C-alpha positions in Angstrom: -100.2 -16.8 2.9 -101.4 -18.7 6.1 -105.0 -17.5 5.6 -105.0 -19.0 2.0 -103.6 -22.3 3.4 -106.3 -22.5 6.2 -109.0 -22.0 3.7 -107.9 -25.1 1.7 -109.7 -28.4 1.9 -107.7 -31.1 3.6 -107.7 -33.1 0.4 -106.1 -30.1 -1.6 -103.5 -29.6 1.2 -102.7 -33.4 1.2 -102.2 -33.3 -2.6 -99.9 -30.4 -2.4 -97.8 -32.0 0.2 -97.7 -35.3 -1.7 -96.6 -33.3 -4.8 -93.8 -31.8 -2.5 -92.8 -35.3 -1.5 -92.8 -37.1 -4.8 -91.9 -34.5 -7.4 -89.0 -32.3 -6.4 -87.7 -34.0 -3.3 -87.0 -37.2 -4.9 -84.9 -35.6 -7.6 -82.2 -35.0 -5.1 -80.1 -38.2 -4.4 -76.8 -38.8 -2.6 -75.6 -42.3 -1.8 -75.8 -43.2 1.8 -72.8 -44.2 3.9 -73.7 -47.9 3.8 -76.0 -50.1 5.5 -79.4 -51.7 4.6 -83.0 -50.8 4.8 -84.1 -47.2 5.4 -80.7 -45.7 6.1 -80.9 -42.8 3.7 -79.5 -40.2 6.0 -78.3 -37.8 3.3 -81.6 -37.6 1.6 -82.9 -35.1 4.0 -85.3 -33.3 1.6 -87.3 -36.6 1.4 -87.4 -36.8 5.1 -88.6 -33.2 5.5 -91.4 -33.6 2.9 -92.4 -37.0 4.5 -92.6 -35.2 8.0 -94.7 -32.5 6.5 -97.2 -35.0 4.9 -97.4 -37.1 8.1 -97.8 -34.0 10.3 -100.6 -32.5 8.1 -102.5 -35.8 8.1 -102.2 -36.1 11.8 -103.4 -32.5 12.3 -106.4 -33.0 10.0 -107.3 -36.2 11.8 -107.0 -34.6 15.2 -109.0 -31.5 14.0 -111.9 -33.5 12.7 -111.7 -36.1 15.4 -112.3 -38.7 12.8 -110.2 -41.6 11.6 -111.3 -43.3 8.4 -109.7 -46.3 6.8 -110.7 -48.3 3.7 -112.7 -51.5 3.9 -109.6 -53.4 2.5 -107.4 -52.3 5.3 -106.6 -55.9 6.4 -105.6 -56.8 2.9 -103.3 -53.8 2.7 -101.8 -54.6 6.1 -101.0 -58.1 5.2 -97.8 -57.3 3.3 -96.2 -55.2 5.9 -97.2 -57.6 8.6 -95.9 -60.6 6.7 -92.6 -58.9 5.9 -92.1 -58.1 9.6 -92.9 -61.6 10.7 -90.6 -63.1 8.0 -87.9 -60.8 9.3 -88.0 -62.5 12.6 -88.1 -66.1 11.0 -85.3 -65.9 8.4 -81.8 -66.5 9.3 -80.3 -63.7 7.4 -80.4 -60.2 8.9 -79.8 -58.4 5.5 -83.1 -57.6 3.8 -81.4 -57.8 0.3 -80.6 -61.4 0.9 -84.1 -62.6 1.5 
């Protein structure tokens, strides 16, 4: 089994791990204990799949010693950066009240 996985292209492995993340793992849901933001502590299957995707991407990047990003990375980073900056500026600490 591991031999078959090692012969896969990184793109194929990434698609399989993304399928693991977005197809079966998101079908399980249990409400959290409360709070805002990313506190989804009971959705452990989603976290396991996300860790696998992030770990595989990191290992591929370290193995090839190459980090590539799209030419529009600055435009894609603008939204998360602006949300973080607005989080410091806004008076309300609950993101649902923004």
